[in-house]
C-alpha positions as CSV (number, residue, x, y, z in Angstrom):
1,M,-1.2,-38.4,6.5
2,K,-3.1,-35.2,6.4
3,N,-1.8,-32.1,4.7
4,A,-1.2,-29.0,6.8
5,R,-3.6,-26.2,5.8
6,R,-1.8,-23.1,4.6
7,P,-3.3,-19.7,4.2
8,S,-4.7,-19.4,0.7
9,L,-2.7,-17.0,-1.4
10,P,-4.3,-14.9,-4.1
11,T,-3.5,-16.1,-7.6
12,E,-4.5,-13.8,-10.5
13,S,-6.7,-11.2,-8.8
14,A,-8.2,-11.1,-5.3
15,T,-9.5,-8.6,-2.8
16,L,-8.2,-9.2,0.7
17,T,-9.4,-7.5,3.9
18,L,-6.7,-6.6,6.4
19,Q,-6.7,-4.9,9.8
20,G,-3.8,-2.7,10.8
21,Q,-2.9,0.3,12.9
22,L,-2.2,3.8,11.7
23,C,1.5,4.6,12.4
24,S,4.0,7.3,11.6
25,G,6.3,7.0,8.7
26,L,9.8,8.4,8.2
27,G,8.4,11.7,6.9
28,E,9.7,11.2,3.4
29,G,6.3,10.5,1.7
30,A,5.5,14.1,0.9
31,G,8.9,14.6,-0.8
32,F,8.4,11.4,-2.9
33,I,4.9,12.3,-3.9
34,A,6.0,15.8,-4.9
35,L,8.4,14.5,-7.5
36,E,7.0,15.3,-11.0
37,W,7.5,11.8,-12.3
38,V,5.7,10.2,-9.3
39,G,2.7,12.6,-9.6
40,R,2.5,12.0,-13.4
41,Q,2.6,8.2,-13.0
42,C,0.0,8.3,-10.2
43,R,-2.4,10.3,-12.4
44,D,-1.8,8.2,-15.5
45,K,-1.6,4.7,-13.9
46,L,-3.7,5.1,-10.7
47,G,-6.3,7.6,-12.0
48,F,-5.8,10.3,-9.3
49,H,-3.5,13.1,-8.3
50,P,-2.1,12.0,-4.9
51,H,-2.4,14.2,-1.8
52,P,1.1,15.1,-0.7
53,G,2.5,12.5,1.6
54,T,1.5,8.9,2.4
55,V,-0.4,7.3,5.3
56,N,1.3,4.4,6.9
57,L,-0.2,1.2,8.4
58,C,1.5,-1.3,10.7
59,L,0.4,-4.8,9.9
60,S,1.2,-8.3,11.3
61,G,-0.1,-11.8,11.4
62,Q,-0.7,-14.6,8.9
63,D,-3.1,-12.7,6.8
64,W,-0.6,-9.8,6.3
65,A,2.2,-12.3,5.6
66,A,0.1,-14.0,2.9
67,A,-0.9,-10.6,1.5
68,R,2.6,-9.3,1.4
69,D,3.9,-12.5,-0.3
70,A,1.1,-12.2,-2.9
71,M,2.0,-8.5,-3.5
72,L,5.7,-9.4,-3.9
73,R,4.8,-12.0,-6.5
74,A,2.1,-10.0,-8.3
75,P,2.9,-7.5,-11.1
76,G,0.8,-4.8,-9.6
77,I,0.8,-1.3,-11.2
78,A,4.5,-0.4,-11.9
79,I,5.9,3.0,-10.9
80,D,8.9,3.2,-13.1
81,P,11.7,5.6,-11.8
82,P,14.4,7.5,-13.5
83,P,17.9,6.5,-12.7
84,G,18.9,6.9,-9.1
85,F,15.4,6.2,-7.6
86,C,13.8,2.9,-6.6
87,A,11.0,1.3,-8.4
88,A,7.7,0.5,-6.7
89,K,4.4,-1.3,-7.5
90,C,1.0,-0.3,-6.4
91,F,-2.3,-2.0,-5.6
92,A,-5.8,-0.5,-5.3
93,V,-7.1,-0.1,-1.8
94,V,-10.2,1.1,0.0
95,I,-9.6,2.4,3.5
96,D,-12.2,1.9,6.1
97,G,-14.8,1.3,3.4
98,C,-14.8,4.8,2.0
99,V,-11.5,6.3,0.8
100,E,-10.0,4.9,-2.3
101,G,-6.3,5.0,-2.8
102,A,-3.3,2.8,-3.6
103,A,-0.8,0.8,-1.5
104,I,2.8,1.4,-2.5
105,L,5.3,-1.4,-2.2
106,P,8.8,0.1,-2.8
107,E,11.2,-2.3,-4.3
108,V,13.9,-1.7,-1.6
109,D,15.7,-4.5,0.1
110,A,15.5,-3.1,3.7
111,Y,11.9,-1.9,3.5
112,P,10.2,-2.8,6.8
113,E,8.0,-5.9,6.4
114,D,5.4,-4.7,8.9
115,K,4.7,-1.4,7.0
116,L,2.4,-0.5,4.2
117,E,2.4,3.0,2.6
118,I,-0.8,4.3,1.0
119,V,-1.4,7.3,-1.3
120,A,-4.9,8.8,-1.8
121,P,-6.4,11.8,-3.5
122,V,-7.3,13.2,0.0
123,A,-5.6,13.6,3.3
124,V,-6.6,10.3,4.8
125,R,-5.8,11.1,8.5
126,Q,-8.0,14.2,8.3
127,A,-10.8,12.7,6.1
128,L,-11.2,9.7,8.5
129,H,-10.2,11.5,11.7
130,L,-7.4,9.1,12.4
131,R,-4.4,9.3,14.8
132,D,-1.4,7.0,15.3
133,G,-2.5,3.7,16.9
134,D,-6.1,3.9,15.5
135,P,-7.3,0.6,13.9
136,V,-7.7,0.8,10.1
137,R,-9.5,-1.8,7.9
138,L,-8.1,-2.1,4.4
139,Q,-9.5,-3.8,1.4
140,L,-6.5,-4.6,-0.8
141,R,-6.8,-5.6,-4.4
142,I,-4.0,-7.9,-5.6
143,T,-3.6,-7.9,-9.3
């Protein structure tokens, strides 16, 4: 009997290329990024001061499911909150081959499975001339 082939999941560290679409978020990214403790941890742990707000991607398919599962299992770069806020972990990304940033995976039960939020030191939409619905290629480093 042959074994069914499953998508390979990153183990220790891997870079995955994903394709998604730019989409609008809930409009809460700027407020989150403006928090002093978030900005400080981004500078200290990610190596950059984030532009206010996040850029959101809608992703689907087997590659995204495997990547999301790997992100959930990986330690990532922890963003440790004060009491009353949710924790998150981050992963290095390169957007469309030229903008470096970090994907944020909030540790919230009801977080949409098809969304990925990204912070960067620049306004990604303006830098790459993107609008909702535009395709975006993402290199995601799972660590």
